[in-house]
C-alpha positions in Angstrom: 0.0 0.0 0.0 2.9 2.4 0.8 4.1 2.1 -2.8 0.6 2.9 -4.1 0.4 5.9 -1.9 3.8 7.2 -3.1 2.6 6.7 -6.7 -0.7 8.5 -6.1 1.1 11.5 -4.8 2.4 12.1 -8.3 -1.0 12.1 -9.9 -2.5 15.6 -10.3 -6.0 14.6 -11.3 -8.5 12.5 -9.3 -11.4 10.7 -11.0 -14.7 9.4 -9.8 -15.3 5.8 -10.8 -18.7 5.5 -9.3 -21.1 3.6 -11.5 -24.6 5.0 -11.9 -27.6 2.7 -12.1 -28.5 4.0 -15.5 -25.7 4.8 -18.0 -25.2 4.7 -21.7 -21.8 5.9 -22.9 -22.9 6.8 -26.4 -25.5 9.2 -25.0 -23.9 10.4 -21.8 -20.4 11.0 -23.1 -20.3 11.3 -26.8 -23.5 13.3 -27.2 -22.3 15.7 -24.5 -19.0 16.3 -26.4 -21.2 16.9 -29.4 -22.9 19.9 -27.7 -19.9 21.9 -29.1 -20.7 21.6 -32.9 -17.1 22.4 -33.9 -15.4 19.9 -31.6 -13.3 17.4 -33.6 -13.8 13.8 -32.9 -11.7 12.2 -35.7 -9.2 13.0 -38.3 -9.4 10.1 -40.8 -6.9 9.4 -43.5 -7.9 6.7 -46.1 -5.9 4.1 -48.0 -5.1 6.5 -50.9 -4.6 9.6 -48.8 -8.1 11.0 -48.8 -9.0 12.8 -45.6 -12.1 13.4 -43.6 -12.6 15.5 -40.5 -15.5 14.3 -38.3 -17.0 16.2 -35.5 -18.6 14.7 -32.4 -21.8 16.4 -33.6 -21.7 14.4 -36.8 -21.1 11.2 -34.8 -24.2 12.0 -32.7 -26.4 12.7 -35.7 -25.3 9.7 -37.7 -25.4 7.3 -34.8 -29.0 8.5 -34.0 -30.0 7.8 -37.6 -28.4 4.3 -37.5 -30.0 3.4 -34.1 -33.4 4.4 -35.4 -33.1 2.3 -38.6 -31.7 -0.7 -36.8 -34.8 -0.7 -34.6 -37.0 -0.3 -37.7 -35.4 -3.4 -39.1 -36.5 -5.3 -36.0 -33.3 -5.5 -34.0 -34.0 -5.2 -30.3 -32.2 -4.5 -27.0 -29.7 -7.3 -26.3 -29.4 -8.6 -29.9 -25.8 -9.4 -30.8 -24.3 -7.9 -34.0 -20.9 -9.0 -35.4 -19.0 -5.9 -36.4 -16.3 -6.8 -39.0 -14.9 -3.6 -40.5 -11.4 -2.1 -41.2 -10.5 1.3 -39.8 -13.4 3.1 -41.5 -15.6 5.8 -39.8 -18.6 3.5 -40.0 -16.9 1.2 -37.3 -17.3 4.0 -34.7 -20.7 5.0 -36.0 -21.8 1.4 -35.7 -20.6 1.0 -32.1 -22.4 4.2 -31.1 -25.6 3.4 -32.9 -25.8 -0.1 -31.5 -25.2 1.2 -27.9 -27.9 3.7 -28.4 -30.6 1.1 -29.3 -29.3 -1.5 -26.8 -27.7 -3.8 -29.3 -24.5 -5.6 -28.4 -21.6 -5.1 -30.9 -19.1 -7.9 -31.2 -16.0 -6.4 -32.9 -14.0 -8.8 -35.0 -11.0 -8.5 -37.4 -11.5 -8.5 -41.1 -9.0 -11.4 -41.2 -11.5 -13.9 -39.7 -11.6 -17.2 -41.5 -14.9 -18.7 -42.5 -14.6 -21.1 -39.6 -14.0 -18.2 -37.2 -17.0 -16.3 -38.5 -19.3 -19.3 -38.2 -18.2 -19.9 -34.7 -18.7 -16.4 -33.5 -22.1 -15.9 -35.2 -23.5 -19.2 -34.0 -22.2 -19.2 -30.4 -23.5 -15.7 -29.8 -26.7 -16.3 -31.9 -26.0 -13.0 -33.7 -28.9 -11.6 -35.7 -26.9 -9.2 -37.8 -23.4 -8.6 -39.3 -22.1 -5.2 -40.2 -19.2 -5.4 -42.7 -17.7 -4.1 -45.9 -18.1 -5.4 -49.4 -15.2 -7.9 -49.1 -16.6 -9.1 -45.8 -20.1 -9.4 -47.2 -18.9 -11.8 -49.8 -17.3 -14.0 -47.1 -20.4 -13.9 -44.9 -22.7 -14.7 -47.9 -20.7 -17.8 -48.5 -21.4 -19.2 -45.0 -24.8 -17.6 -44.4 -26.6 -20.9 -44.8 -24.6 -22.3 -41.8 -25.7 -19.5 -39.5 -29.4 -20.0 -38.7 -29.8 -16.9 -36.5 -28.3 -14.5 -39.0 -31.1 -12.3 -40.5 -29.4 -9.1 -41.6 -26.2 -8.4 -43.5 -25.4 -4.7 -43.5 -22.7 -3.5 -45.9 -20.5 -0.5 -45.8 -19.8 0.4 -49.4 -21.5 -1.1 -52.4 -24.2 -3.5 -51.2 -24.7 -6.9 -52.9 -27.9 -8.8 -53.5 -29.5 -9.9 -50.2 -27.8 -7.2 -48.1 -28.7 -3.8 -46.8 -26.6 -0.7 -47.5 -25.2 1.0 -44.4 -25.5 4.5 -46.0 -29.1 3.7 -47.0 -29.9 3.2 -43.3 -28.1 6.4 -42.4 -30.0 8.3 -45.1 -33.4 7.0 -44.1 -33.0 7.4 -40.3 -34.1 10.4 -38.3 -31.3 12.5 -36.8 -33.0 13.0 -33.5 -33.5 10.3 -30.9 -34.6 10.3 -27.3 -32.1 8.8 -24.8 -32.8 5.2 -24.1 -32.9 4.3 -20.4 -30.0 1.8 -20.0 -29.3 -0.2 -16.8 -25.6 0.1 -16.2 -25.5 -3.7 -15.7 -26.9 -4.4 -19.2 -24.6 -6.1 -21.8 -22.8 -3.4 -23.9 -20.0 -5.2 -25.7 -18.7 -8.7 -26.4 -15.1 -9.2 -27.3 -13.7 -12.6 -28.2 -10.4 -13.5 -26.5 -7.5 -13.7 -29.0 -7.3 -17.4 -28.6 -3.7 -18.4 -28.0 -5.2 -21.7 -27.0 -8.6 -23.3 -27.6 -11.7 -21.6 -28.9 -12.1 -17.9 -28.3 -14.3 -17.1 -25.3 -16.9 -14.4 -25.3 -15.8 -11.6 -22.9 -19.0 -9.7 -21.8 -18.7 -6.1 -20.7 -21.5 -4.0 -19.3 -22.6 -0.4 -20.0 -21.3 1.2 -16.9 -18.3 -0.8 -15.8 -16.2 -1.0 -18.9 -16.7 2.5 -20.4 -16.3 4.2 -17.1 -13.4 2.0 -16.1 -11.5 3.3 -19.2 -11.3 6.6 -17.5 -8.4 4.9 -15.7 -6.9 4.2 -19.2 -7.5 7.7 -20.6 -6.4 9.6 -17.5 -3.5 7.7 -15.9 -1.9 6.0 -18.8 -2.8 7.7 -22.1 -2.7 11.1 -20.3 -5.0 12.7 -22.8 -6.6 16.2 -22.8 -9.4 17.6 -25.0 -7.0 19.2 -27.4 -4.9 16.1 -28.1 -4.8 14.1 -31.4 -4.3 10.5 -30.5 -3.2 7.7 -32.8 -3.6 4.1 -31.9 -2.5 1.5 -34.5 -4.6 -1.4 -33.2 -6.9 -3.4 -35.5 -10.5 -2.7 -34.9 -11.1 -6.4 -34.0 -8.8 -6.3 -31.0 -9.9 -5.1 -27.5 -7.0 -2.6 -27.6 -9.2 -0.6 -30.0 -11.7 -0.2 -27.2 -9.0 0.9 -24.9 -7.2 3.3 -27.1 -9.3 4.0 -30.2 -12.7 4.4 -28.4 -13.4 4.7 -24.7 -10.0 5.9 -23.4 -9.5 8.9 -25.8 -13.2 9.9 -26.1 -13.7 9.8 -22.4 -11.1 12.6 -22.3 -12.5 14.5 -25.3 -9.4 13.9 -27.4 -9.7 13.6 -31.2 -8.7 10.3 -32.9 -6.2 10.1 -35.7 -7.2 7.1 -37.8 -5.1 5.8 -40.8 -7.0 3.2 -42.8 -3.9 1.5 -44.1 -4.5 -1.6 -46.1 -2.1 -4.5 -47.0 1.2 -5.3 -45.3 2.2 -3.0 -42.5 4.8 -0.3 -43.5 6.9 1.1 -40.6 8.3 3.8 -42.8 4.8 5.0 -43.6 4.0 5.2 -39.9 7.0 7.5 -39.3 6.0 9.7 -42.2 2.5 10.1 -40.8 3.8 10.9 -37.4 5.9 13.6 -39.0 3.3 15.0 -41.3 0.3 15.3 -39.0 -0.1 17.1 -35.6 -0.3 13.8 -33.7 0.4 14.4 -30.0 -0.1 10.9 -28.6 0.9 7.6 -30.1 0.0 4.0 -29.0 1.2 0.8 -30.7 1.9 -2.8 -29.9 5.4 -3.9 -29.1 5.6 -5.6 -32.5 5.2 -2.2 -34.1 7.9 -0.5 -32.0 10.3 -3.3 -32.8 9.8 -2.6 -36.5 9.9 1.2 -36.1 13.3 1.1 -34.4 14.8 -0.7 -37.4 14.1 2.4 -39.5 16.4 5.4 -39.7 14.6 7.3 -36.9 16.9 10.3 -37.0 15.6 11.1 -40.5 12.3 12.1 -39.0 11.1 14.9 -36.7 7.9 14.5 -34.7 7.3 18.1 -33.7 3.9 17.6 -32.1 4.4 14.2 -30.4 4.6 14.3 -26.6 3.5 10.9 -25.5 4.1 7.3 -26.5 2.6 4.1 -25.0 2.6 0.4 -25.7 0.6 -2.6 -24.5 -0.3 -6.1 -25.6 2.9 -7.8 -24.5 5.8 -6.3 -22.5 8.0 -4.0 -24.6 11.7 -5.0 -24.5 14.0 -2.5 -22.7 16.4 -2.2 -25.6 13.6 -1.0 -27.9 12.5 1.6 -25.4 16.2 2.8 -25.3 16.5 3.1 -29.0 13.2 5.0 -29.4 14.1 7.4 -26.6 17.5 8.1 -28.0 16.1 9.0 -31.4 12.9 10.8 -30.3 13.6 12.0 -26.8 10.3 10.2 -25.7 10.1 7.2 -23.4 7.6 4.6 -24.3 5.4 4.0 -21.3 4.3 0.4 -21.0 1.0 -0.7 -19.7 -0.7 -4.0 -18.9 -4.3 -5.2 -19.2 -6.4 -7.8 -20.9 -9.5 -8.2 -23.2 -11.2 -8.8 -19.9 -10.2 -5.5 -18.3 -9.2 -1.9 -18.6 -5.6 -1.0 -17.8 -4.6 -2.7 -14.7 -0.9 -1.8 -14.3 1.1 0.9 -16.1 3.7 3.7 -16.2 1.9 7.0 -15.9 3.6 10.3 -16.7 5.7 11.4 -13.8 6.4 7.9 -12.4 10.0 6.9 -12.8 10.2 4.1 -15.5 12.1 0.9 -15.1 12.4 -0.4 -18.6 10.9 -3.8 -19.0 8.5 -3.4 -16.1 4.8 -3.3 -16.5 4.8 -0.4 -13.9 2.5 -0.2 -10.9 -1.2 -0.9 -10.3 -3.6 1.8 -11.3 -5.9 3.6 -8.8 -8.9 1.4 -8.1 -7.1 -1.8 -9.0 -5.9 -4.1 -6.2 -3.3 -6.2 -7.9 -1.1 -8.8 -6.4 1.1 -11.8 -7.0 -0.5 -14.8 -5.4 0.5 -18.4 -4.7 -1.5 -21.7 -5.2 -3.2 -21.0 -1.8 -4.4 -17.6 -3.0 -2.2 -15.8 -0.6 -0.2 -12.7 -1.7 3.5 -13.4 -2.2 6.3 -11.1 -1.0 8.5 -9.1 -3.4 10.8 -11.1 -5.6 8.6 -14.3 -5.6 7.1 -15.4 -8.9 3.4 -16.3 -8.9 0.1 -15.8 -10.5 -0.9 -12.2 -11.4 -4.3 -11.6 -9.9 -6.9 -8.8 -9.3 -8.9 -8.7 -6.1 -12.6 -9.0 -6.9 -14.0 -9.5 -3.3 -15.6 -7.9 -1.4 -16.1 -5.5 -4.4 -15.4 -6.2 -8.1 -13.3 -3.3 -9.5 -14.8 -1.0 -12.2 -13.6 -2.0 -15.7 -13.4 -5.7 -15.2 -15.5 -8.0 -17.4 -18.8 -9.4 -16.0 -18.2 -13.0 -17.2 -17.3 -15.3 -20.0 -20.7 -15.3 -21.5 -22.4 -18.7 -21.8 -19.3 -20.3 -20.4 -19.8 -20.7 -16.6 -16.9 -23.2 -16.3 -14.5 -20.7 -18.0 -15.7 -17.9 -15.7 -15.2 -20.1 -12.6 -11.8 -21.4 -13.7 -10.3 -17.9 -13.7 -11.6 -17.0 -10.2 -9.8 -18.4 -7.1 -10.9 -17.2 -3.7 -11.1 -13.4 -3.6 -9.2 -13.1 -6.9 -9.5 -13.0 -10.6 -6.5 -14.8 -11.9 -5.2 -13.3 -15.2 -3.3 -16.4 -16.4 0.0 -14.5 -16.4 3.0 -15.1 -14.2 4.9 -12.2 -12.8 6.6 -10.9 -9.7 6.8 -7.5 -7.9 10.0 -5.8 -6.7 10.6 -4.1 -3.4 9.4 -0.7 -4.9 6.1 -2.0 -6.1 7.0 -2.4 -9.8 5.5 -5.4 -11.5 7.5 -7.6 -13.9 6.0 -10.0 -16.5 7.4 -13.5 -16.7 5.0 -15.2 -19.2 1.7 -16.8 -19.6 1.2 -19.6 -17.0 1.6 -22.3 -19.6 4.6 -20.5 -21.3 7.0 -20.7 -18.3 9.8 -23.2 -19.0 11.1 -25.6 -16.3 14.6 -26.9 -17.3 16.7 -29.0 -14.9 14.7 -27.5 -12.0 15.1 -23.9 -13.1 12.0 -21.8 -13.9 12.7 -19.7 -17.0 10.4 -16.9 -18.2 10.4 -16.7 -22.0 10.2 -12.9 -22.1 13.6 -12.4 -20.4 15.3 -14.6 -22.9 13.5 -13.0 -25.8 14.5 -9.6 -24.6 18.2 -10.7 -24.5 18.0 -12.1 -28.0 16.6 -9.0 -29.6 19.3 -6.8 -28.1 21.6 -8.5 -30.7 21.7 -6.3 -33.8 21.0 -9.3 -36.1 17.7 -10.2 -34.4 14.4 -8.6 -35.4 12.1 -10.9 -33.4 12.4 -13.9 -31.2 10.1 -16.4 -29.4 11.2 -18.9 -26.8 9.5 -22.1 -25.8 10.2 -25.3 -23.9 11.3 -28.4 -25.9 11.1 -31.8 -24.2 14.5 -33.2 -23.2 15.2 -36.6 -21.6 17.9 -35.3 -19.3 16.6 -31.8 -18.3 12.9 -32.3 -18.7 12.9 -29.3 -21.1 15.4 -27.1 -22.8 15.0 -23.6 -24.0 14.5 -23.4 -27.7 14.4 -20.1 -29.6 12.8 -19.3 -32.9 14.5 -16.2 -34.3 13.6 -13.8 -37.2 16.7 -12.0 -38.5 16.9 -8.5 -39.8 17.2 -8.2 -43.6 21.0 -7.7 -43.5 21.7 -10.9 -41.5 22.0 -14.4 -42.8 21.4 -17.7 -40.8 24.5 -19.7 -40.0 25.9 -22.0 -37.3 28.3 -19.2 -36.4 25.5 -16.8 -35.7 23.7 -19.5 -33.7 26.7 -19.8 -31.4 27.1 -16.1 -31.2 23.5 -15.6 -30.1 23.9 -18.3 -27.5 27.0 -16.6 -26.0 25.3 -13.2 -26.3 22.3 -14.5 -24.1 24.7 -16.0 -21.6 26.4 -12.7 -21.0 23.1 -10.7 -20.9 21.0 -12.8 -18.6 21.6 -15.8 -16.3 23.7 -18.4 -18.1 21.3 -21.3 -17.4 18.6 -19.4 -19.4 20.4 -19.4 -22.8 18.7 -21.2 -25.7 20.3 -24.6 -26.3 18.6 -24.7 -29.7 18.0 -21.8 -32.1 16.0 -22.1 -35.3 15.9 -19.3 -37.8 12.5 -18.7 -39.3 11.0 -16.2 -41.7 8.2 -15.1 -39.3 6.5 -16.1 -36.1 2.9 -17.4 -35.8 0.7 -14.7 -34.2 -2.8 -14.2 -33.1 -5.0 -11.7 -35.0 -4.1 -9.1 -32.3 -0.3 -9.6 -32.9 0.6 -11.8 -29.9 3.0 -14.6 -30.5 1.3 -18.0 -30.5 3.9 -19.9 -28.5 1.5 -22.8 -28.3 2.1 -23.5 -32.0 5.9 -23.2 -31.5 5.7 -25.6 -28.5 3.8 -28.1 -30.6 6.4 -27.8 -33.3 9.2 -28.4 -30.9 7.4 -31.4 -29.3 7.0 -33.0 -32.7 10.7 -32.9 -33.2 11.3 -35.3 -30.4 8.5 -37.8 -31.2 
């Protein structure tokens, strides 16, 4: 508690996280920002460079129109709607319109396979899908396998058997009375990124999740009403809710949205940061690792004042390179699809590179043992959030329609995140790995993140993933899958060099006894490394 008190003393703004009995974020936050008809809500840049400035007033009017027409189509409060769109303005309009009429949006990436789409539509019994022309063709091909699906709404040119999104907007009335909304009603369903097994439905409610993201917007993103914030997340990932929706718009900041298509281009990102008055930037660790491979000193970011990262821990060496080139320190943060930001590095708090930071106000975080007791500093255990006697604002309600899954992640008074970590003497939290990612070799417990961080300090390494490979003598050995930078070539000499490099940069017993060079690493749709695939590959090698 002492560490938390010291941290709070550096925070200059206090926020009220009380949850009202009746709350609807689309009406109670967005429509209030829209009272200023000139207030900018979004600066959108399209795939070919076209631009659009969208005010909050326009979002209010168009989401009213959409809500009215969705009701006219027969959709009702509580109906689930799969939302599968790229970074187009209609994604935000759809979220707001659905919230206003009580529908439950289920954001999904445009990269879903037919199997993924069928699974999501059927398990949630979705009545509608909102997508673009490309997505509509994919949904049409599986429509006969989705018995509850009644409406296919298309942004862009509608095809036969679908409804045009703009047709709905044009037909709808721009005025709408506020719908009474119990704060405990379902507001949003996200599917977990699925590093193992089928994705679970994470149910968030109207009051808890949007209000909880005031923690994200205030203490981590540090946004003000005159900021222009750019988050690179895909719209299908919960990070979009954090940093492209609730977090920034709670604070009244405008969003910068680049609807880039095709393969990610790090050079283009740097050009956009230089060209536009972006003040705040948020990206996954994977993105920062690619950005620091560019010639950063060739760019000047005159407006940029804040940089954050989340999704997986950001390696200290990447933070150092970015700071040296830009003068800005990337502030890491930690949370899940199931939560708002739980732990982070707010402005003013001394940063320890590689640490997740400290718990945010309102979050009782701890490292617990198998008996659900908090562990002392330096001891590795399960990272958990206290949920009794009172569940914190911002934490999910349940894994919907999966009571066993909900029960499995709760132990005693705690919600157990599934991550392993430890806390140091000063209250900083340090990520070790997912519970099933931790490697036990010859009795030693080895967290993959520390080994991966050591590997990518080497100038020849672009990315690395570390897993356990079964071994008769040691139980398991550390095996590394390494992606090299374009200027490096695989060789036995480089393998040995990397092994010696890790030995000198972390504990010698942690070095990878096997290294395999690969073109790329398997990842989830949200960019997280799928170590489960790599573990399976390593296990097959010894069968």
